[in-house]
N, C-alpha and C positions, 0 to 999 in steps of 0.2 A: 371520538372516544379518547379517554385519558391515556397518557403515556406514563408508564412506570419503569421502563427499562430502556437502555440506550445502547445501540450497536454502532460502533464507529469504524469506518475505513481509516487507514493510516496515511498513505501517500496522498498529498493534495488536500487533506483535511486536518491532520495533526502535524505533519511535517511538509516542508516545501521541497519536494523531490523533483529533480529534472536532471537527466544525464549531462546536459550541457553545463550545469554548475561546475562539474569536475572537468569536462572535456575542454572548457575554455582555458584551463591551466595546463592541459596536456598537449594541446594542438595549436598550431600557429594562427589559424583563421577559420572563418565560418565554412569555407569550402572544404577544408580538411575535416572539420567536424561532420559535415554532411556526408563526406565519403566514408568516414569511419562508421557512422550510423547506418549507412546503406550497405556496407560490405562486411562489417565485423560484428559489433554488438547491435544487431538489427532489432526491430520491434518483435519479429518472430522469435529471436533468441531470448529477448527479455521475457516473453511469454513462456518459452520453454523452461527458463529458470524458475518462473513463477509456478510452473507445474512440477518442479522438483529436479530439473537438471542441475548437475554440479558444475562448479567452475572448471574442474579438471576436464569434464566432458566438453564444455563449451570451448575451452582453449584448444582442445584437440580438433574440434570442428574448424575453428578459425585458422589453426596452423595448416590445415589441409586446403581450405578454400581461399584464405586471404593472409598468407604468411607475412606480408609486408606490414600488417596491422598487429602482429603478435606482441611486439614490445609495448605498444600503447595499450593493448588489451590487458597485459599483465599489470601494468601500472593502474589501469582502470579497476581491475579486480582488487588490487592491494589497497587502493584509496577509495573504494566504492562509497564509503560512508560520506565522502565529500560530495556525492550527488545530492545530498540533503544540505540545502543552504542553511537551514535553521528550523527550529520548531515554529509552527504557526501558533504563537504563544497564547493568543486570546482563546483559540479553540482548546488548547491544552488546559488552560485555566478553567474554562467552562466544564470540560470533562471532569477535572478534579473536584470542582465545586459540586457537580451532580453526584459524584461518588461520596463526597463529604456529607451530602444531604441524605445519604442512605439509599440512593438509587443503584441498582445493579448496572454495571457498565461492562461491555464486552467489545472485542475487536473482531472484524472480519476483513481480511486484507489479502490481496494478491502480492506476494513477496517471495523472493528466493530465500531458502533456508539459511545459507551462509551469510547473505546480506542482512537478514533479519537479526541474526545473532550479533553481528557487529553493531547494528543500529541500537539494540537494547543496551549494549555496553556503553554507548555514548549518550543515549537518551533514556535514562532510567524510568521516566514516566510511562514508557511502553510496557513496563512490568506492573503498572497500577491496575490493569483490568482484572475483573473477576474471572475472566476466561478469554482465550483467544483462539480463533481459527485462522491459521496462516496457510495459504494455498499450497506452498511447496511441500508441506508435511502431509497434505491430503491428496495430492496428485490431480487436483481439479481447481479451476479458477472461476471467478466471477466473469460473466454473468450466468455460468452454467447453473441450472436449478439445483443440481446435486449439492453444491457447496452451501446453499441456504438450508437445505435439509439437514446437513451435518451440524450447522450451528444451532438450529432449532432443537434437534434431538440431543446434542451433547450438553446443552445448557438448559434444557427444558423451557425454552422461551415460548411465550405466547405472542405470536407475531402481531396480533391486533392491538396489543398494548406496548409494543416495542417499536421505537423509532430507529430506523436505519439511516445513517448519514454517510453519503458517498459523493464524490465529485463527478462521477461519470453517470450520465442519464441512463445508459443501458444497464448499469448495475442497480440503480434505484428502481428502474422499471421491472427488472427481474424480481427484486425483493417485493415490490408491490403485488406482483402475481402470486407470491407466497403469503400474502395477507399482511405484510408489514406496513406500518406507517413509514413514510419516507420523506427525506429532505435531500434534494440535490444541492450539494454545498457549492457556494461560490465565494463567500467571505464569512468571517466570524460574525460580522454584524448582521448579515442576512439570517444566519442560523439563530442568533439571539432574538431577532425580531420574530422569527417563526415560533420560537419557544415562549415569546412574551416576556423576555428577561431584559 
């Protein structure tokens, strides 16, 4: 079936995001990075922020459970945008080309609200979408089926003619269950091949 609408994830598809990009400049070695990620900004806390937790609340948790990491956590919060090494420029260019051709383009991303606002200030192409669903504002994250319902209903999408592009297979699998066409992103080149471009 033809594709007429495009739904993009952001981290790992449009921007090269990894906490270690910043932590390498805040901490002395890999052992210190592993300890920080295990005790302070853990994967569970990243997901809490994606669901809407504020930095103030996260800092309060870390102050109680791992106070020795509090200084690094404050620096991590203040410099969070440095967890993005750079745009994945070929994908950004493709997204903008699709928009220029008249295709509706949307975003569906797991992202903390404060972090997202800082990212848009640095990377204005994140304002180029015809609409965005960002998890922290909704209180639900991918791959929960509810977040796909939100994006379908809010933008009146037809999943069967919409391509969802995400770097995590569990997210594309959940989208496929909702009827979307899907591409699990690995490189811009593989996406272009998938689209025949």
